[in-house]
C-alpha positions in Angstrom: 13.7 13.8 -39.0 13.4 13.4 -35.2 10.7 11.2 -33.6 9.5 11.7 -30.0 7.6 8.9 -28.2 5.6 9.8 -25.2 3.2 8.5 -22.6 1.9 9.0 -19.1 1.4 6.4 -16.5 0.4 6.0 -12.8 0.2 2.8 -10.7 1.1 0.8 -13.7 1.8 -2.4 -11.7 -1.3 -2.3 -9.5 -3.6 -1.7 -12.4 -2.0 -4.4 -14.6 -0.5 -2.3 -17.4 2.2 -3.8 -19.6 3.7 -0.3 -19.6 7.4 -1.4 -19.7 6.7 -3.6 -22.8 4.7 -0.7 -24.3 7.6 1.7 -24.1 10.1 -0.8 -25.3 8.0 -1.7 -28.3 8.7 1.6 -30.1 12.0 2.5 -28.5 14.0 1.3 -31.6 12.5 4.0 -33.9 12.2 7.0 -31.6 15.0 9.5 -30.8 13.6 10.2 -27.4 10.8 8.9 -25.2 9.1 11.2 -22.7 7.4 9.4 -19.8 5.2 11.4 -17.4 4.8 9.5 -14.2 2.2 10.4 -11.7 2.3 9.7 -7.9 2.1 5.9 -7.6 1.7 3.3 -4.8 3.9 0.7 -6.6 7.2 0.4 -8.4 6.2 2.2 -11.7 8.9 4.8 -11.4 11.6 2.3 -10.5 10.7 -0.1 -13.2 10.9 2.6 -15.9 14.3 3.7 -14.6 15.4 0.0 -14.8 14.8 0.1 -18.6 18.1 2.1 -18.5 17.9 3.6 -22.0 19.3 7.1 -22.6 16.4 7.9 -24.9 14.0 7.9 -21.9 13.3 11.2 -20.2 11.2 11.0 -17.0 8.9 13.7 -15.7 7.3 13.3 -12.3 4.0 15.3 -12.0 1.2 15.7 -9.6 -2.4 14.9 -10.5 -5.3 17.4 -9.9 -7.4 15.0 -7.8 -10.3 17.4 -7.6 -10.5 17.7 -11.4 -13.2 15.0 -11.9 -14.9 16.2 -15.0 -15.0 14.3 -18.3 -11.4 13.0 -18.0 -9.8 16.4 -18.3 -7.0 15.4 -15.9 -6.0 12.7 -18.4 -5.8 15.3 -21.2 -3.7 17.4 -18.8 -1.2 14.6 -18.1 -1.0 13.6 -21.7 -0.2 17.1 -22.8 2.4 17.6 -20.0 4.3 14.7 -21.7 3.6 15.9 -25.3 4.7 19.5 -24.6 8.1 18.1 -23.7 8.6 16.4 -27.0 11.3 18.0 -29.1 10.9 15.9 -32.3 9.2 16.6 -35.6 6.6 13.9 -34.8 5.1 13.0 -31.4 4.2 9.3 -31.2 1.7 8.6 -28.4 1.4 5.1 -26.8 -0.8 4.2 -23.9 0.4 1.8 -21.2 -1.5 -1.1 -22.6 -0.7 -0.6 -26.3 2.1 -2.5 -28.1 3.5 -2.3 -31.6 4.8 -5.3 -33.5 8.5 -5.4 -34.3 7.6 -6.2 -38.0 5.8 -2.9 -38.3 8.4 -0.5 -36.9 10.0 0.3 -40.2 6.6 0.9 -41.8 5.8 3.4 -39.1 9.2 5.2 -39.6 8.9 5.3 -43.3 5.4 6.8 -43.1 6.6 9.6 -40.9 9.5 10.2 -43.3 7.1 10.2 -46.3 4.7 12.7 -44.9 7.1 14.9 -42.9 7.0 17.7 -45.5 3.4 17.2 -46.6 1.5 20.1 -45.1 -1.8 18.4 -45.7 -0.9 15.6 -43.4 -1.1 16.5 -39.7 -1.2 13.0 -38.2 -0.9 9.3 -38.9 -3.6 6.8 -37.9 -3.2 3.1 -37.4 -5.6 0.2 -37.1 -6.4 -1.5 -33.8 -6.7 -5.0 -32.4 -8.7 -4.8 -29.1 -7.9 -8.1 -27.4 -10.6 -9.3 -25.1 -10.5 -11.9 -22.3 -7.4 -13.7 -23.7 -4.7 -13.5 -26.3 -6.7 -15.4 -28.9 -9.8 -13.1 -29.0 -10.4 -9.6 -30.2 -13.4 -7.4 -30.6 -14.7 -6.3 -34.0 -17.6 -3.9 -33.7 -18.5 -0.3 -34.6 -18.7 0.3 -30.9 -14.9 -0.2 -30.5 -12.8 2.2 -32.6 -11.1 0.2 -35.4 -8.5 2.9 -36.1 -7.1 6.0 -34.3 -4.6 8.8 -34.8 -1.6 8.0 -32.6 1.2 10.1 -34.2 1.0 13.9 -34.7 3.3 16.6 -36.0 4.7 18.8 -33.2 4.3 21.8 -35.6 0.5 21.3 -35.3 -1.3 23.3 -32.6 -3.0 20.3 -30.9 -4.3 19.4 -27.5 -6.1 16.4 -26.0 -9.3 17.4 -24.1 -9.6 14.1 -22.3 -6.5 12.1 -23.2 -8.3 9.9 -25.8 -7.8 11.9 -28.9 -6.4 15.2 -30.3 -8.1 18.4 -31.4 -6.4 20.9 -33.6 -6.8 24.6 -33.0 -6.9 26.6 -36.2 -7.1 30.4 -36.2 -8.3 30.3 -32.6 -11.5 28.6 -33.6 -13.2 25.6 -32.1 -11.0 22.5 -32.3 -11.3 20.0 -35.1 -9.9 16.5 -35.6 -6.5 16.3 -37.2 -6.1 15.4 -40.9 -4.5 12.0 -41.0 -3.1 9.4 -43.3 -4.2 5.9 -42.2 -1.4 3.3 -42.8 -1.5 -0.5 -42.8 -0.1 -1.0 -39.3 -1.9 -2.3 -36.2 -1.7 -1.2 -32.6 -2.2 -4.2 -30.3 -4.4 -3.1 -27.4 -4.2 -5.4 -24.4 -6.2 -3.5 -21.8 -9.0 -6.0 -21.7 -6.6 -9.0 -21.3 -5.6 -8.0 -17.7 -7.5 -9.9 -15.0 -11.0 -8.8 -14.0 -9.7 -7.8 -10.6 -7.1 -5.5 -12.1 -9.7 -4.2 -14.6 -12.2 -3.3 -11.9 -9.5 -1.7 -9.7 -8.5 0.4 -12.8 -12.2 1.3 -13.4 -12.7 2.4 -9.8 -9.7 4.7 -10.0 -10.5 6.0 -13.5 -14.2 6.6 -13.3 -13.9 9.2 -10.6 -12.1 11.5 -13.0 -15.0 11.1 -15.4 -17.8 11.9 -12.9 -19.2 8.5 -13.6 -20.7 5.9 -11.3 -18.6 2.8 -10.9 -20.2 -0.4 -12.4 -18.5 -3.7 -11.9 -17.0 -5.1 -15.1 -17.6 -8.8 -16.0 -15.8 -10.0 -19.1 -18.6 -12.5 -19.7 -21.1 -9.7 -20.3 -20.3 -9.3 -24.0 -21.9 -9.9 -27.3 -20.4 -13.2 -28.5 -21.0 -12.1 -32.2 -18.3 -9.5 -32.0 -15.6 -11.7 -30.4 -13.4 -12.9 -33.3 -10.4 -15.3 -33.3 -7.0 -13.8 -33.6 -5.0 -15.7 -36.2 -1.8 -13.6 -36.3 1.3 -13.4 -34.1 1.7 -11.2 -31.1 4.7 -8.9 -30.8 7.6 -10.7 -29.2 7.9 -8.1 -26.5 4.5 -8.9 -25.0 4.5 -12.7 -25.4 5.9 -13.3 -21.9 3.3 -11.1 -20.3 0.3 -12.6 -21.9 -1.8 -15.2 -19.8 -1.8 -18.6 -21.6 -4.9 -19.7 -23.4 -5.6 -21.8 -26.4 -9.3 -21.1 -27.0 -11.6 -18.3 -28.1 -13.1 -16.4 -25.2 -16.7 -17.3 -24.6 -19.2 -14.9 -23.2 -22.1 -15.9 -21.0 -24.7 -17.5 -23.3 -27.5 -16.3 -21.0 -26.3 -12.7 -21.0 -28.9 -10.2 -22.3 -27.5 -7.5 -24.5 -27.7 -3.9 -23.4 -29.5 -1.3 -25.6 -26.2 0.0 -26.8 -24.9 -3.5 -27.7 -28.1 -4.1 -29.7 -27.5 -0.9 -31.5 -24.0 -2.0 -32.4 -25.2 -5.3 -33.6 -27.6 -3.5 -36.0 -24.8 -1.3 -37.2 -22.8 -4.4 -37.9 -25.6 -5.6 -40.2 -25.6 -2.3 -42.0 -21.8 -2.4 -42.4 -22.0 -5.8 -44.1 -24.9 -4.8 -46.3 -23.2 -1.6 -47.6 -19.5 -2.4 -47.1 -19.0 0.6 -44.8 -17.2 1.2 -41.5 -19.4 2.9 -39.0 -16.9 2.9 -36.1 -16.0 6.3 -34.5 -12.9 8.1 -35.9 -11.2 10.9 -34.1 -9.5 12.1 -37.2 -10.3 13.2 -40.7 -8.9 10.7 -43.2 -7.1 12.2 -46.2 
């Protein structure tokens, strides 16, 4: 069994991504790691070269700056990297996602277990969405609690906007991949970066989604969905994390948006009926 890791990144330093730590977090279990690097105004390319690992294969690609419709350029860049994977499995990590060293063997064993199972097209993992600081994460149906991050290269898949996969079957409309969800967590640190970095990232990203830029304020959050993290962070990210000992506190005077009110109602329904109403871009099998 051969495992390919892959990602794409651009301006990783300027936008506050722990992309080097992200790549290193799964390097021990992959046989190759494809990194697609877009034109950057910082040291992203040089820093990835400094990792100096023979498993890493770098692609330098241009971005279609005029393609500003529903994130299609992100799907394009993701697939440039994925199409260069030569393994049996393609393991996608975003530049702000880290895997715990204690979970690496679980991930590898799952891929080995389902390698020959034709019913299984992908593997899904749980998510911790850290918010504001290292001690706080979000638990809400408005934030996906699990996602498919590993897919077989034998599956005819593509990413329409970089966020998830669709499988093309008999030239019909794409469907979500059939996935086994395993007891492993992806640690997502995108919302731990500074507000300045987050807003710069938002400005640069939103244009590719044809969306109007709205300034992000971490304090504008529903305090009810901010939960204390009681576990341990992966060793690879601990030096990157800003130091904090308390739970992140939202603005007590903040008025929830209509969408946040909807998610709060969904939380009540989840507790009443013991269900998970969060979005899933895969079909659980």
